[in-house]
C-alpha positions, -999 to +999 in steps of 0.1 A: -109+936+127-116+898+134-104+893+100-072+909+105-066+892+136-074+859+122-048+867+093-022+878+120-026+844+138-023+821+106+008+843+096+026+836+129+013+798+130+029+794+093+060+810+105+062+786+136+058+756+114+086+768+092+111+773+119+101+741+136+105+724+102+139+740+097+151+729+131+140+692+127+158+693+094+189+708+107+188+675+135+184+652+107+217+665+090+238+659+118+266+635+114+257+598+122+278+580+152+307+563+138+306+528+142+332+504+149+332+466+142+356+452+166+351+414+157+380+389+161+380+352+174+350+345+191+346+318+217+321+297+230+317+266+249+297+239+228+264+230+245+267+204+270+306+200+266+309+202+295+274+200+310+269+230+336+260+201+361+284+170+366+279+138+385+311+122+402+323+093+383+306+102+349+328+113+317+321+144+297+338+163+269+351+200+269+348+218+234+354+255+226+340+266+196+367+292+180+352+312+151+369+341+131+342+370+129+369+397+119+386+406+087+420+389+094+427+353+087+447+330+113+470+307+099+475+271+110+488+267+145+487+306+150+461+308+180+469+291+211+441+281+232+444+274+270+420+260+299+421+270+335+400+272+364+398+236+369+429+231+393+428+194+408+392+191+404+389+173+371+412+149+351+419+136+316+422+171+298+445+190+280+455+226+289+468+239+257+455+232+222+462+251+188+440+254+156+446+229+133+435+247+101+435+282+089+407+304+103+398+323+071+384+359+077+349+369+073+337+388+042+304+396+025+313+365+002+321+343+029+315+334+065+346+332+086+365+300+097+357+282+127+371+252+146+362+231+174+388+229+201+389+197+220+403+199+253+390+167+266+371+136+252+368+117+285+373+144+313+355+136+350+357+147+382+387+141+404+369+150+436+355+129+464+330+151+480+297+148+502+283+184+489+279+199+456+309+218+445+310+251+422+339+262+403+346+283+370+357+267+337+378+291+315+394+291+282+416+317+269+426+324+231+460+341+221+468+350+187+483+373+161+458+400+145+458+430+125+441+463+117+439+481+084+429+518+082+423+539+054+408+576+057+409+607+036+431+638+049+433+672+038+468+686+026+473+724+029+474+755+051+435+765+048+404+749+034+400+748+001+394+717-022+391+698+011+384+709+048+414+705+075+388+705+104+364+676+115+370+639+122+384+618+093+377+586+108+340+573+097+321+541+098+342+517+075+375+534+077+390+505+098+389+468+093+368+447+115+390+438+146+393+446+182+418+472+177+408+503+160+420+539+151+391+560+166+400+595+156+423+612+129+423+649+132+444+677+117+457+711+124+482+739+110+508+761+122+520+781+095+533+759+066+535+729+089+507+705+090+500+683+120+479+648+114+472+629+146+455+597+153+442+579+184+446+540+188+423+524+212+414+486+223+378+485+213+373+449+221+365+427+252+401+414+254+439+424+258+462+436+234+500+430+234+531+435+211+535+411+182+565+392+198+543+384+230+548+349+239+515+331+245+530+303+264+553+322+285+524+342+297+501+313+303+529+293+319+537+283+354+571+308+358+556+339+374+588+359+363+582+351+328+545+362+328+556+393+343+579+398+317+552+394+288+530+417+307+552+444+302+542+443+264+506+449+271+491+478+250+517+480+226+515+476+191+532+476+157+524+507+134+532+511+098+520+542+080+519+543+043+520+580+034+515+574-003+531+602-023+534+626+006+561+633+028+544+628+058+565+618+089+551+600+119+568+596+151+567+562+165+590+544+190+618+518+181+616+488+201+651+485+204+650+524+219+648+559+205+625+571+177+614+558+142+596+572+113+566+557+099+569+522+113+574+513+148+559+508+183+528+528+196+512+526+228+474+519+228+452+552+240+481+575+229+481+597+201+506+595+173+514+628+155+527+631+121+540+663+102+545+678+068+557+711+053+527+723+029+526+749+004+496+772-009+477+745-026+450+726-008+440+689-019+426+657-004+449+624-004+447+592+013+463+581+045+468+543+049+477+526+087+482+493+095+484+477+130+498+445+139+498+429+177+486+396+197+452+397+212+439+377+241+401+371+249+384+344+268+352+327+277+341+310+310+316+288+322+302+279+358+300+244+367+287+223+397+301+191+406+276+167+424+286+137+449 
């Protein structure tokens, strides 16, 4: 009797271990979270240029390092840099600069291009004060950038050689850039296939339509700034359907709709359609995004008497 009880116990224990092992294996088979590399131009103040503590009468440099850590090159003079926050507190500085050399893209074979933006060589305090004074110095970069996306989609009415359901965007589908296509999904209604993709700003800056005027936005005329602000979260999209008769509905910047090339709004889905037959097969969809991007860096300064 005791041996029989022992055998039953051992059998139950083995079954429990097998169930636990299968559960853990199932967990390990879960799809990995899609990762997005949102690099573009990164900005940083050069150490001690300016120093965080400034004595009245002393001169100092204002240098910002701009480094391209994304996948899109920035041509000579294409990036504009704006210094703000100093008001009448400082003197002997430039407020607007641009890159003097090409900032090449970062790849597995090369580091991204970088440049030191020299706003001032001999800036100094313009204040006459009795007590320490705090303020924030800020540098903004405004530049054209682009994202290329490639994903495999399924053409057909039902699953076959490929699967219609599920997310088509995976890690590596997008090039390294702040604006990403974060989702591509499919569904069918009869013989009509719908392919939808979502565009999101995953970076830490703001995105604008390619004709966004950096100088007008950062200029002194509030009316021009307001006009340029209306281009926020608008980007240019080009869909390459390859050999497929895939039609994607976009906006025409001049009004109305356009097909496969035009304006899209960040945060909204773009839908493409195609009449499909009985055959099911995988194919590649390529989507290119173009835009202006604005991001910044700040530093706290203290001026002493």
